C-alpha positions in Angstrom: -50.8 14.1 -33.2 -47.8 13.8 -30.9 -47.7 10.6 -32.9 -46.6 12.2 -35.6 -43.4 12.7 -37.8 -42.4 12.1 -41.5 -40.3 9.2 -40.7 -42.8 7.0 -39.0 -44.6 4.3 -40.1 -47.6 2.3 -38.9 -46.4 -1.3 -39.5 -49.2 -3.1 -37.4 -52.6 -2.0 -35.3 -54.9 -4.4 -33.0 -57.6 -3.4 -34.8 -56.5 -5.2 -37.7 -55.1 -7.9 -36.3 -56.5 -8.2 -32.5 -54.2 -8.2 -29.5 -54.9 -7.9 -25.8 -54.2 -6.7 -22.5 -54.1 -9.9 -20.4 -56.6 -9.4 -17.3 -57.7 -6.5 -18.8 -61.1 -4.9 -17.4 -64.3 -6.2 -19.0 -65.3 -2.8 -19.9 -62.0 -1.2 -20.9 -60.5 -0.7 -24.1 -56.8 -1.3 -25.6 -55.7 -0.2 -28.6 -51.3 -1.2 -29.7 -50.1 0.4 -32.4 -46.7 -0.7 -33.5 -44.7 1.9 -35.1 -41.3 1.7 -37.5 -39.8 3.2 -33.9 -42.0 3.1 -31.0 -44.9 0.6 -29.6 -47.8 2.7 -28.5 -51.0 1.7 -25.6 -53.8 3.4 -26.0 -56.4 3.1 -23.1 -59.2 5.7 -21.9 -56.6 7.5 -19.5 -54.1 8.0 -22.2 -51.3 6.8 -23.9 -48.2 5.1 -23.7 -44.9 5.5 -25.5 -42.4 3.1 -25.5 -39.2 3.2 -28.2 -38.5 0.0 -29.6 -34.7 0.1 -29.0 -35.5 -0.9 -24.7 -37.8 -3.4 -25.6 -37.2 -7.1 -24.8 -39.9 -9.3 -26.5 -40.7 -12.9 -24.9 -43.1 -15.7 -26.3 -44.8 -17.2 -23.2 -45.9 -20.6 -23.0 -49.7 -21.6 -23.3 -51.0 -22.7 -19.5 -54.7 -23.1 -18.2 -54.2 -19.1 -17.5 -53.2 -17.5 -20.6 -53.4 -18.8 -24.5 -50.9 -17.1 -27.0 -49.1 -14.9 -24.8 -46.6 -12.5 -25.2 -44.1 -10.5 -23.0 -42.9 -7.3 -23.6 -40.3 -5.6 -21.0 -39.2 -2.4 -20.5 -36.7 -0.2 -18.4 -39.9 0.7 -16.0 -43.1 -0.9 -17.3 -43.9 -4.2 -19.0 -46.7 -5.4 -20.8 -48.6 -9.6 -20.8 -50.4 -9.2 -24.0 -52.5 -12.4 -25.2 -53.4 -12.9 -29.0 -56.9 -14.6 -30.3 -55.6 -17.1 -32.4 -52.4 -18.3 -33.0 -51.7 -17.3 -36.1 -52.3 -13.5 -34.3 -49.7 -13.9 -31.9 -47.2 -15.1 -34.9 -48.0 -12.1 -36.6 -47.4 -10.1 -34.1 -43.9 -11.8 -32.8 -42.7 -11.2 -36.3 -43.8 -7.5 -36.8 -42.5 -6.7 -33.3 -38.9 -8.8 -33.5 -38.3 -7.1 -36.9 -39.3 -3.5 -35.6 -36.5 -3.7 -32.6 -33.8 -5.5 -34.9 -34.2 -3.0 -37.1 -34.7 0.2 -34.8 -31.4 -1.3 -33.6 -29.6 -1.7 -36.4 -30.5 2.0 -37.2 -29.0 3.3 -34.1 -26.1 1.9 -34.6 -25.6 3.1 -38.4 -25.7 -0.1 -40.0 -26.8 -1.0 -43.4 -29.9 -3.4 -42.9 -30.0 -6.8 -44.4 -32.4 -7.3 -47.0 -32.4 -10.5 -47.1 -33.6 -10.4 -43.1 -36.6 -8.2 -43.7 -38.1 -10.1 -46.2 -37.0 -13.8 -44.3 -40.1 -15.3 -42.7 -38.2 -16.5 -39.7 -36.1 -12.9 -38.6 -33.2 -12.7 -36.3 -34.7 -12.5 -32.9 -33.3 -9.0 -31.1 -29.9 -9.3 -29.2 -30.1 -9.3 -25.4 -27.1 -6.6 -25.4 -27.5 -3.3 -27.3 -27.2 0.1 -26.8 -30.2 2.5 -26.6 -30.9 6.0 -25.0 -33.7 6.3 -22.1 -35.2 8.6 -20.1 -36.1 7.5 -17.3 -39.8 8.5 -15.9 -40.8 6.7 -12.7 -40.0 8.0 -9.3 -36.8 6.2 -8.7 -33.3 7.0 -8.0 -32.8 7.6 -12.1 -35.9 9.6 -11.8 -35.6 12.3 -15.1 -32.4 11.2 -15.8 -31.3 10.8 -19.5 -29.2 6.9 -19.8 -27.2 6.3 -23.1 -25.1 2.9 -23.2 -25.5 -0.9 -22.9 -28.4 -3.0 -21.9 -29.1 -6.2 -21.3 -33.2 -7.6 -20.4 -34.4 -4.0 -19.8 -31.8 -3.2 -17.1 -28.6 -1.2 -17.6 -26.1 -3.4 -18.1 -22.6 -2.4 -19.3 -20.9 0.7 -20.5 -23.4 3.6 -20.0 -23.6 7.5 -19.0 -26.2 8.4 -16.8 -27.4 12.4 -17.0 -29.5 14.4 -14.7 -31.4 17.6 -14.9 -29.9 19.4 -11.8 -26.5 18.6 -13.4 -25.6 15.1 -12.1 -23.8 12.6 -14.2 -22.4 8.9 -13.8 -20.2 7.4 -16.5 -19.6 3.9 -15.7 -20.2 0.5 -15.5 -23.8 -0.9 -14.7 -24.6 -4.6 -13.6 -28.7 -5.6 -13.3 -29.7 -1.9 -13.6 -27.1 -0.8 -11.2 -24.2 1.1 -10.7 -21.5 -1.9 -9.9 -18.1 -2.0 -11.4 -15.9 1.1 -11.9 -17.4 4.4 -12.3 -17.3 8.6 -12.2 -20.3 10.3 -10.9 -20.3 14.5 -10.7 -22.4 16.2 -8.4 -22.9 19.5 -9.1 -23.1 21.7 -5.1 -23.7 25.7 -4.7 -20.1 25.6 -3.2 -18.6 23.7 -6.3 -18.2 20.5 -8.2 -18.5 16.6 -6.1 -17.1 14.3 -8.2 -16.1 10.3 -6.5 -14.2 8.1 -9.1 -13.6 4.3 -8.0 -15.9 1.1 -7.6 -19.3 0.8 -7.1 -21.6 -2.3 -5.9 -25.3 -2.9 -6.1 -25.8 1.3 -7.1 -23.1 2.5 -3.8 -19.9 3.7 -3.6 -18.3 0.6 -2.4 -14.6 -0.5 -2.9 -11.2 1.8 -3.4 -12.2 5.0 -4.8 -11.6 8.7 -4.5 -13.7 11.3 -3.8 -13.1 14.9 -4.4 -16.0 17.5 -2.3 -17.0 20.7 -3.5 -15.1 22.7 -0.8 -11.3 21.3 -1.9 -11.4 18.4 0.3 -10.1 14.7 -0.6 -10.5 11.5 0.5 -9.0 8.5 -1.3 -9.7 4.8 0.3 -12.4 2.5 0.8 -15.3 2.7 0.8 -18.5 0.6 1.9 -22.4 1.1 1.1 -21.7 4.6 0.6 -20.0 5.6 3.2 -15.5 5.7 4.3 -15.1 2.4 5.5 -11.7 0.8 5.9 -8.4 2.2 5.0 -8.2 5.7 3.8 -6.4 8.9 3.2 -8.6 12.2 4.1 -7.1 15.5 2.8 -9.3 18.3 4.8 -8.8 22.5 4.3 -6.2 24.1 2.4 -2.6 25.2 4.0 -3.1 28.4 2.0 -6.1 29.6 3.0 -5.5 31.8 6.1 -9.2 31.4 7.5 -8.9 27.8 7.5 -5.6 27.2 9.4 -5.8 23.7 10.6 -5.6 21.6 7.1 -5.0 18.5 7.9 -4.0 14.7 6.5 -5.7 12.0 8.0 -4.5 8.1 6.9 -5.8 5.4 8.5 -8.7 3.3 9.7 -12.1 4.0 8.7 -15.9 2.9 10.0 -19.3 4.3 8.8 -17.9 7.2 7.8 -15.7 8.4 11.3 -12.5 7.6 12.3 -12.2 4.8 14.0 -8.7 2.6 14.8 -5.6 3.5 14.2 -4.1 6.2 12.5 -2.2 8.8 11.6 -3.5 13.0 11.6 -1.0 15.7 10.6 -1.5 19.6 11.3 0.3 21.1 8.3 -0.2 24.6 8.9 0.6 23.9 13.2 3.5 21.1 12.8 2.0 18.8 14.8 1.1 14.5 13.9 -0.6 12.0 15.9 0.0 8.7 16.0 -2.7 6.7 17.2 -6.2 5.0 18.5 -9.5 7.0 17.2 -13.2 6.4 17.9 -16.1 8.1 16.6 -13.8 11.1 14.9 -11.9 11.5 18.2 -8.5 10.2 19.6 -9.1 7.7 21.8 -6.8 5.2 23.3 -3.1 5.6 23.3 -1.5 8.0 21.0 1.8 10.0 20.1 2.4 13.7 19.4 5.1 15.2 17.8 6.2 18.1 16.7 8.0 20.5 14.6 10.1 22.2 17.7 10.8 18.5 18.8 8.2 18.0 21.8 7.0 14.4 21.9 4.5 12.9 23.8 2.7 9.9 24.4 -0.4 8.8 26.6 -4.0 8.0 26.7 -6.8 9.6 25.3 -10.1 9.9 26.1 -12.6 11.7 23.4 -9.8 13.6 22.1 -8.5 14.9 25.6 -5.6 13.7 27.2 -6.2 11.6 30.8 -4.2 10.4 33.0 -0.9 9.6 33.0 2.0 10.1 30.0 5.6 10.7 29.2 6.8 14.1 27.9 10.5 14.7 26.1 11.8 17.7 24.8 14.8 17.7 22.2 17.3 18.3 24.5 16.4 14.9 26.4 14.3 16.8 29.4 11.6 14.5 30.4 8.9 14.4 31.9 6.5 11.1 33.4 3.6 11.8 34.8 0.0 13.2 35.1 -1.6 15.6 32.5 -4.9 17.1 31.6 -6.7 18.4 28.1 -3.7 19.5 26.1 0.4 18.2 26.9 -0.1 20.5 29.6 1.6 18.9 33.3 -1.0 18.6 35.7 -0.8 16.5 38.7 2.1 13.9 40.4 5.4 13.4 38.1 9.0 12.7 37.7 11.0 15.3 35.4 14.7 14.3 34.5 16.9 16.6 33.2 19.4 15.8 30.6 22.4 15.3 33.0 19.7 12.5 35.2 19.4 14.9 37.6 15.5 15.0 38.9 12.7 16.1 40.3 9.9 14.5 41.9 6.8 16.3 42.5 3.5 17.6 41.5 3.7 19.7 38.7 1.2 22.4 36.5 1.5 24.3 33.6 3.4 23.7 29.8 6.9 23.9 28.7 6.5 26.8 26.6 4.2 29.2 29.4 6.0 27.6 32.5 5.7 25.5 35.1 4.7 25.5 39.0 6.8 22.8 40.6 6.6 22.0 44.4 8.4 18.6 44.7 11.8 17.4 45.4 15.6 17.6 43.4 17.6 15.1 43.3 20.9 15.0 42.1 22.1 12.4 40.2 24.9 9.6 41.4 26.3 8.3 38.5 28.6 10.2 36.3 26.9 10.8 33.0 29.6 11.7 30.8 30.6 7.5 30.2 31.3 6.4 26.8 28.0 5.0 24.9 30.6 2.4 22.8 28.2 0.7 20.6 25.0 1.1 21.9 23.6 4.1 19.8 21.8 5.7 22.7 22.3 9.2 22.3 20.1 9.6 25.8 19.4 7.0 27.8 15.3 6.5 27.2 12.8 6.2 30.0 12.2 3.2 31.2 8.2 3.7 30.4 9.0 5.0 27.2 7.0 3.1 24.2 4.5 1.8 27.0 1.7 4.2 26.2 1.9 4.3 22.3 0.0 1.2 19.6 1.4 -1.3 19.2 3.3 -2.2 16.2 1.1 -5.4 15.0 -1.8 -3.4 15.9 -1.5 -0.7 13.1 -3.0 -1.0 9.6 -4.9 -3.6 10.5 -7.3 -2.4 7.7 -4.8 -3.1 5.5 -4.2 -6.4 6.0 -7.7 -7.6 6.7 -8.2 -6.1 3.2 -5.4 -8.2 1.4 -6.7 -11.9 3.7 -9.9 -10.7 2.1 -8.8 -11.0 -1.8 -7.1 -13.9 -0.7 -10.7 -15.5 0.0 -10.3 -15.4 4.6 -13.1 -14.4 6.3 -11.9 -11.8 8.7 -15.3 -10.6 10.2 -14.9 -13.4 13.0 -11.1 -13.6 13.9 -8.3 -11.7 13.0 -5.4 -12.7 11.9 -7.9 -15.4 9.9 -7.1 -18.9 9.7 -5.1 -19.5 6.6 -6.9 -20.9 3.4 -5.8 -23.7 0.9 -3.5 -23.0 -1.4 -5.3 -24.1 -4.0 -8.3 -21.0 -2.8 -5.5 -18.8 -2.4 -4.7 -19.0 -6.3 -8.3 -19.1 -7.6 -9.0 -15.7 -5.7 -5.2 -14.3 -7.1 -6.6 -15.5 -10.5 -10.3 -13.9 -9.7 -8.3 -10.1 -8.8 -5.8 -10.4 -11.6 -8.2 -11.6 -14.2 -11.0 -8.3 -12.7 -7.8 -6.0 -12.9 -7.3 -6.6 -16.5 -10.8 -5.5 -17.6 -10.7 -2.2 -15.2 -7.4 -2.1 -17.6 -9.1 -2.6 -20.9 -11.8 -0.2 -19.7 -9.5 2.6 -18.3 -6.4 1.9 -21.0 -3.9 1.3 -17.7 -0.5 0.0 -17.2 -0.2 -3.5 -18.9 -0.4 -7.1 -16.5 2.1 -9.4 -17.1 1.0 -12.6 -17.7 3.1 -14.7 -15.6 1.4 -13.4 -12.5 -1.1 -16.0 -13.3 0.9 -18.7 -13.3 1.9 -21.0 -10.2 5.9 -20.9 -9.7 5.1 -24.1 -8.3 2.7 -26.6 -9.9 4.2 -29.8 -9.6 3.7 -32.0 -5.9 6.5 -31.9 -3.7 6.7 -31.9 -0.2 10.4 -30.7 -0.1 11.8 -27.5 -0.9 14.9 -26.8 -2.9 16.7 -24.5 -4.3 15.0 -24.1 -7.5 11.9 -23.7 -5.9 13.0 -21.5 -3.4 14.5 -19.2 -6.8 11.1 -19.3 -8.4 9.3 -18.6 -5.1 10.9 -15.4 -4.6 10.6 -14.1 -8.5 7.4 -14.9 -8.7 7.1 -12.7 -5.0 9.1 -10.2 -6.7 6.7 -10.1 -9.4 3.4 -9.9 -7.9 5.1 -6.5 -5.2 5.6 -4.6 -8.3 2.0 -5.1 -9.5 -0.5 -2.8 -8.3 -2.8 -5.3 -9.3 -1.8 -8.9 -7.5 -2.8 -8.7 -3.7 0.3 -8.8 -2.7 1.0 -6.1 -4.7 -1.8 -3.6 -3.5 -0.7 -4.5 0.1 3.0 -3.3 -0.7 2.0 -0.3 -2.2 -0.4 0.6 1.0 2.4 -0.2 3.2 5.1 2.0 1.6 2.4 5.2 1.5 1.2 5.0 5.0 4.9 4.4 5.9 6.1 7.4 4.4 3.1 9.3 5.5 4.3 8.6 9.2 7.8 9.2 9.1 8.1 11.9 6.6 7.9 15.6 7.1 7.0 15.9 11.0 7.3 12.7 11.2 11.0 12.5 10.6 11.7 12.9 14.5 14.3 11.0 16.0 12.4 10.1 19.1 10.5 7.9 16.6 12.9 5.3 15.3 12.6 2.7 18.0 8.6 2.8 16.3 9.5 2.9 12.5 12.1 -0.4 13.7 9.3 -2.0 15.3 7.3 -1.4 12.2 9.6 -2.8 10.1 9.5 -5.8 11.6 6.0 -6.8 12.4 5.1 -6.1 8.5 7.6 -9.3 8.0 5.8 -11.2 10.6 2.3 -10.4 9.3 3.2 -10.2 5.3 5.2 -14.0 5.8 1.8 -16.0 6.4 0.3 -14.5 4.0 2.9 -15.7 1.6 2.9 -18.8 3.2 -1.0 -19.3 2.2 0.1 -19.3 -1.5 3.5 -21.5 -0.8 3.0 -24.2 1.5 6.8 -25.0 1.5 7.5 -22.2 3.3 7.6 -23.3 6.8 7.0 -21.1 9.8 9.1 -17.7 10.3 10.1 -18.3 13.6 12.2 -21.3 12.3 14.9 -21.4 9.6 15.3 -23.2 6.1 19.5 -24.4 5.4 20.4 -26.3 2.8 24.0 -27.2 1.4 24.8 -29.1 -1.9 27.2 -32.6 -1.3 30.9 -32.2 -2.5 29.8 -34.5 -5.6 26.5 -33.3 -6.3 26.7 -31.3 -9.9 25.7 -27.6 -10.1 22.2 -29.0 -11.8 21.5 -31.3 -8.9 18.5 -30.1 -7.6 19.6 -29.6 -3.8 16.8 -30.7 -1.0 16.3 -28.3 1.8 16.8 -29.2 5.9 13.6 -28.0 7.6 14.6 -27.1 11.1 14.6 -24.0 13.7 18.5 -22.3 14.3 20.2 -23.7 16.8 23.6 -24.5 17.5 23.5 -27.4 15.9 22.7 -26.1 12.7 25.0 -27.2 9.9 26.6 -24.4 8.9 27.1 -24.5 5.4 25.0 -23.0 3.0 22.2 -21.0 2.7 19.7 -19.6 5.4 16.0 -19.0 4.6 14.3 -16.5 6.7 10.8 -14.6 6.5 13.8 -11.3 6.8 15.8 -12.8 4.4 13.1 -13.0 1.7 11.2 -9.7 2.3 13.7 -7.3 3.3 15.1 -7.1 0.4 11.8 -6.2 -1.4 10.5 -4.0 1.1 13.9 -1.9 2.7 14.3 -0.2 -0.7 10.7 0.9 -0.9 10.7 2.5 2.6 15.1 3.4 3.1 14.6 7.2 2.6 12.2 8.1 5.5 13.7 4.9 7.8 17.5 6.2 7.1 16.6 9.5 8.0 15.9 8.3 11.2 18.9 6.9 12.0 21.1 9.7 10.4 18.6 12.4 13.0 19.6 9.8 15.9 22.9 9.4 15.4 23.8 12.6 14.2 25.9 13.7 17.1 28.4 11.1 16.6 28.5 10.9 13.0 29.2 14.6 12.9 31.9 14.2 15.6 33.2 11.2 13.0 33.0 13.1 9.8 35.1 16.5 11.0 38.1 13.9 11.3 37.5 11.8 8.5 37.0 15.5 6.4 40.4 16.4 8.3 42.8 13.4 7.6 41.5 12.9 4.2 43.2 16.4 3.4 46.7 14.1 4.2 48.4 12.0 1.7 48.6 8.2 1.5 52.1 8.1 3.6 51.2 10.6 6.3 47.6 9.2 6.6 48.6 5.3 7.0 52.0 6.7 9.2 49.1 8.3 12.3 47.0 5.4 11.9 50.2 2.8 12.9 50.2 1.0 9.1 53.1 -1.3 9.3 55.1 0.0 5.4 54.6 -3.6 4.0 51.2 -2.7 3.6 51.6 0.5 2.4 50.9 -0.9 -1.3 52.0 2.6 -3.1 53.1 1.6 -6.4 55.7 2.8 -8.6 53.7 3.8 -11.1 52.1 6.2 -8.7 55.5 7.5 -7.5 56.5 8.3 -10.5 53.0 10.2 -10.9 54.6 12.4 -7.8 58.3 12.4 -9.3 59.6 10.3 -6.3 57.6 12.4 -3.5 56.2 10.2 -1.4 54.6 13.0 0.9 52.3 13.8 -2.5 50.8 10.8 -3.3 47.2 10.5 -2.6 44.2 8.3 -2.6 46.3 5.4 -4.5 46.5 2.8 -1.6 43.9 0.2 -1.5 41.2 1.3 -4.2 39.4 -1.1 -5.0 38.7 -1.8 -1.4 37.6 1.5 -1.0 35.5 1.5 -3.9 33.7 -1.9 -2.9 33.4 0.0 0.9 31.6 3.3 -0.5 28.6 0.6 -2.3 27.4 0.3 1.1 25.5 3.3 1.2 23.6 2.4 -2.4 22.8 -1.2 -0.4 19.2 -1.1 1.3 19.5 -3.9 3.4 21.1 -5.5 6.3 22.2 -8.2 4.6 23.3 -7.0 1.6 25.6 -4.0 3.4 27.4 -7.1 5.1 27.8 -8.5 1.6 29.7 -5.8 1.1 31.5 -5.5 4.0 32.8 -8.7 3.4 33.8 -8.5 0.2 35.8 -5.3 1.1 37.7 -7.3 3.7 38.5 -9.7 0.8 39.5 -7.1 -2.0 42.1 -6.1 1.0 43.6 -9.7 1.0 43.4 -9.9 -2.4 45.8 -6.7 -2.7 48.1 -7.6 0.5 48.3 -11.6 -1.3 49.7 -9.8 -4.9 51.8 -7.9 -3.1 53.3 -10.5 -0.4 53.2 -13.6 -3.4 52.1 -15.9 0.0 49.1 -16.5 1.7 49.8 -14.1 4.2 48.4 -14.5 7.6 46.9 -11.9 8.8 46.1 -10.9 13.0 43.8 -8.6 13.7 46.6 -6.0 15.3 47.8 -6.0 11.0 44.3 -6.0 9.7 42.6 -3.1 12.1 44.8 -0.3 10.8 44.1 -1.6 7.1 40.4 -1.5 7.5 40.6 1.8 9.6 42.8 3.5 6.2 40.2 2.2 4.5 36.8 3.2 6.1 38.7 6.9 6.4 39.3 7.0 2.8 35.6 5.5 1.8 34.1 9.1 3.3 30.8 7.4 3.9 29.4 10.5 5.4 26.5 8.4 7.9 28.7 5.5 9.3 27.3 5.6 12.5 23.7 5.7 10.8 24.6 3.0 8.6 26.1 0.6 11.8 22.7 1.4 13.9 20.3 0.5 10.8 22.9 -3.2 10.7 22.3 -3.6 13.9 18.7 -3.3 14.5 17.9 -4.8 11.1 20.2 -7.5 10.8 19.2 -11.5 11.6 20.7 -12.8 14.7 22.2 -15.7 12.6 24.3 -13.4 11.0 26.1 -11.8 13.8 28.3 -14.7 14.3 30.8 -16.1 12.1 33.1 -13.6 9.8 29.8 -11.4 9.2 30.2 -10.9 12.8 33.3 -10.5 13.0 33.8 -7.9 9.7 31.1 -5.8 11.3 32.6 -5.8 14.5 35.4 -4.6 13.2 33.6 -2.2 11.3 32.0 -0.8 14.2 35.5 -0.4 16.4 36.9 1.6 13.2 34.1 4.1 13.9 34.4 4.4 17.3 38.8 4.4 17.3 37.9 7.6 14.4 36.0 9.5 17.0 38.0 8.7 20.2 41.6 9.9 18.2 42.7 13.8 17.9 42.5 15.4 14.9 45.8 15.4 12.9 
């Protein structure tokens, strides 16, 4: 009665055409019924109904154990059937295949082929098909309804699983398990939990985003269903008074716990920790900075500060000594004042609640008002600064390990791992891009350029040429901008962690040294990864220079000379370095937070400099040039400017050296030290061109003539954070750029900045 349906037809039964269950008991009875939509197995204990759309049929070759065998495979069952005669087997095979094809065709709402229904040889049922099925047996899918693609009785391809309790999975399956990109929604009493990301073998594995029912959010890497690798965890809500500890953690995870290097920011407390973790606790060296200007570095054990440390306040007072618990002074130490006076002894308490001191006071012996010159030090840092912080090369190892693994390197034994062969690296790049294109097609995401799958230097060669270098550089630039490429994934992640470290509470002037070291570490660690694909690039500790022979044509490939940069390195040509290759690509992405730290570090000097710049720019050209000591022949005031001012020289303003001023102003909109130095050089060229044009001869400059002219250009350029710009160039400029024209011109700019601070206001 349960099988009766107006649209269901009986096609074949085992009474009229014998069919038996293989290895059935002697006294058992089995009946098989083939309907137009289901296959039914009836026995003494009951009956089983198998939808035809989820049955896969195969013939079994005759053996000593089985004759005329037929195999039926279903999602949760399998039947091995035997016919008495070969003719009976043929009838059953034909009928079942035809019924499966008709059932699948009806499901697709396609018209049936009249020829196929009358053919003596039915078309084979498709191995890949779309079908619905509800699981009944115990297992991870019990009671779940699946609608999607199948292959050989297993979930395979795009599909949707829905459980009675409200859970739902939409995504990709492989060999019966979630594998690929998918979204899992789980209803909980406090809300809905949603995971969207990659799966492997039925578990969260790879990059994904998990939004918890309470509003917490994790974005990062998973392994076997657990947070593992690099990830960002946003916990709590800043606008809820009942949860004041809203935090954001970005860093390394192991087995669902914070472990390795990570940065934790307390949003409501205005505090940030940057250091090592173990088993969800701060453990090892670390730094704490806060909005009230406190900088602390020291050692942590199981979440608590232990042993010696360094505490610095906003006014440059610092304490070196013993701590306990939080940032409480507890034990022997030295307290140094901003004027270098110091107290040595024992300290108990905190700066906020008061400190009990027993010790000896030492008056500073050296004068503390010495001019700092070009050292960029607002105050002298203690000798222990940075000793109890995490080294730049230890930070974000999980990101680099992930990039290495994408390129086929084994990171389980040593890190960094030994380099792979270039051909293997390119094969892995092609595989990663192919997978990204597949996901892109499924999710309708951004277009991936086919250029990334083309090796830029494919012809075998053992010498680097300018053409090869520019092709490599162009490819690397495209790869970095592509989130599908391993290099692009690495750059995007490094930019995110850099911003997370040094934005907000992290915009602390004491962190400048750490931020600069981190940039340099990025370069030194990224370059070996690039070299694994481009073997023509030599080690980043050496340099490549080239120069074209005087008689060479512009189309001739210029071979490169591979050699360390020494005093004997020929000066003509171009020098290729790791920093020269990567800094122009990295710095534009991290420039705002990095330059903010430079601006904070040089705030006092820049304020003094800017006060004079604003006042001096109220003066006319003649007045300012006279004050700065320019010779009258370098005033370069055009007759048209005099006419516009009705012959009154003192009314002329902002009409001299305009091209040079515009060029120097562009320094604030460039991002790499090399670009800034080139603009400084171009500014000198513009000054020289203007003077040569007026003198109509090759004027030979002396520094006594050049310095006042360039000082005038600097004043009129009105670069607000010039001290920060100079400090930025100083810290990140490559050593070989310190000499020659670049070095002299940059030194002249520094002298102008220093001179402006010393001059009196007009």
